[in-house]
C-alpha positions as CSV (number, residue, x, y, z in Angstrom):
1,X,93.3,127.4,130.9
2,X,91.7,125.5,133.7
3,X,91.9,127.1,137.2
4,X,90.5,126.2,140.5
5,X,91.4,128.7,143.2
6,X,90.6,128.0,146.9
7,X,90.2,130.9,149.4
8,X,88.8,131.4,152.9
9,X,91.2,129.3,154.8
10,X,93.2,130.4,157.9
11,X,93.6,130.0,161.6
12,X,90.5,129.5,163.7
13,X,89.9,128.5,167.3
14,X,88.2,125.2,168.1
15,X,84.4,125.6,167.8
16,X,84.8,128.3,165.3
17,X,83.7,128.5,161.6
18,X,85.2,129.1,158.2
19,X,83.8,129.3,154.8
20,X,86.0,128.0,152.0
21,X,85.4,129.0,148.4
22,X,86.6,127.4,145.2
23,X,86.5,129.7,142.1
24,X,86.6,127.9,138.8
25,X,87.5,129.1,135.3
26,X,88.5,127.6,132.0
27,X,85.9,124.8,131.8
28,X,82.1,124.3,131.8
29,X,81.6,124.5,135.5
30,X,78.0,123.3,135.5
31,X,79.0,120.1,133.7
32,X,81.3,119.0,136.4
33,X,80.8,117.4,139.8
34,X,82.7,119.1,142.5
35,X,84.2,118.0,145.7
36,X,86.3,119.0,148.7
37,X,89.2,116.9,149.9
38,X,91.7,117.5,152.7
39,X,95.1,116.2,153.6
40,X,96.5,116.5,157.1
41,X,100.2,116.4,157.7
42,X,101.5,112.8,157.4
43,X,98.1,111.4,156.3
44,X,96.5,110.5,153.0
45,X,94.2,112.9,151.2
46,X,90.6,112.2,152.1
47,X,87.2,113.1,150.6
48,X,85.3,115.6,152.7
49,X,82.2,116.3,150.7
50,X,80.9,116.1,147.1
51,X,78.2,117.8,145.1
52,X,76.8,116.9,141.7
53,X,77.0,119.2,138.7
54,X,73.6,120.7,139.3
55,X,73.7,120.4,143.1
56,X,71.0,117.8,143.4
57,X,73.2,115.1,144.9
58,X,75.4,115.8,148.0
59,X,77.5,113.4,150.0
60,X,79.5,113.9,153.1
61,X,82.3,111.9,154.7
62,X,81.6,110.9,158.3
63,X,84.1,113.6,159.5
64,X,81.9,116.3,157.9
65,X,78.4,115.2,158.6
66,X,76.4,117.6,160.8
67,X,79.2,120.2,160.8
68,X,80.0,121.0,157.2
69,X,77.8,122.1,154.3
70,X,78.9,121.9,150.7
71,X,77.2,124.1,148.1
72,X,77.7,125.6,144.7
73,X,76.6,128.6,142.6
74,X,76.9,127.7,139.0
75,X,76.2,131.3,137.9
76,X,79.3,132.4,139.8
77,X,81.3,129.2,138.9
78,X,82.1,128.8,142.6
79,X,81.8,126.0,145.1
80,X,81.7,126.5,148.9
81,X,82.3,124.6,152.1
82,X,80.8,126.0,155.2
83,X,82.6,124.5,158.2
84,X,81.2,124.9,161.6
85,X,82.1,123.5,165.1
86,X,85.7,123.1,163.9
87,X,87.9,120.7,165.7
88,X,91.7,120.5,165.9
89,X,91.6,117.4,163.8
90,X,90.1,119.4,161.0
91,X,93.5,121.0,160.5
92,X,94.6,120.2,157.0
93,X,95.2,121.5,153.6
94,X,91.8,121.6,151.8
95,X,91.6,121.0,148.1
96,X,88.7,121.4,145.6
97,X,88.3,119.0,142.7
98,X,86.3,119.1,139.5
99,X,85.4,115.9,137.7
100,X,83.5,114.9,134.6
101,X,84.2,111.4,133.5
102,X,87.9,110.9,133.1
103,X,88.6,114.7,133.2
104,X,89.8,115.8,136.6
105,X,91.1,119.1,137.9
106,X,92.5,120.1,141.3
107,X,93.0,123.3,143.0
108,X,96.4,124.2,144.7
109,X,95.0,123.8,148.2
110,X,94.5,126.1,151.1
111,X,95.6,125.7,154.7
112,X,93.0,125.4,157.5
113,X,94.4,125.4,161.0
114,X,92.2,124.9,164.1
115,X,94.0,125.8,167.2
116,X,93.7,127.8,170.4
């Protein structure tokens, strides 16, 4: 049974930091590229950052560049998103996704709220 479980979200003040985790099970984690998406209320889901299966290739959306860092630990079957200098516009539900070819799995999402 495939599972992707996000954790680490919550309420943070502007300028603060959060570290999201995505714990995977039920599939060969190190064979899958992983990514973080987010969806703000009333907006479409958007890519935040992506990392290749072995971590050699990383890409960031403009909204994440310079502030967010994606990483993965294949031994722990976990992906991370370190988010610094958070802004109110980073408020969204954050999702992790695993993809290999046509196989694609999503987590259930976790709320991140940036507010004073």
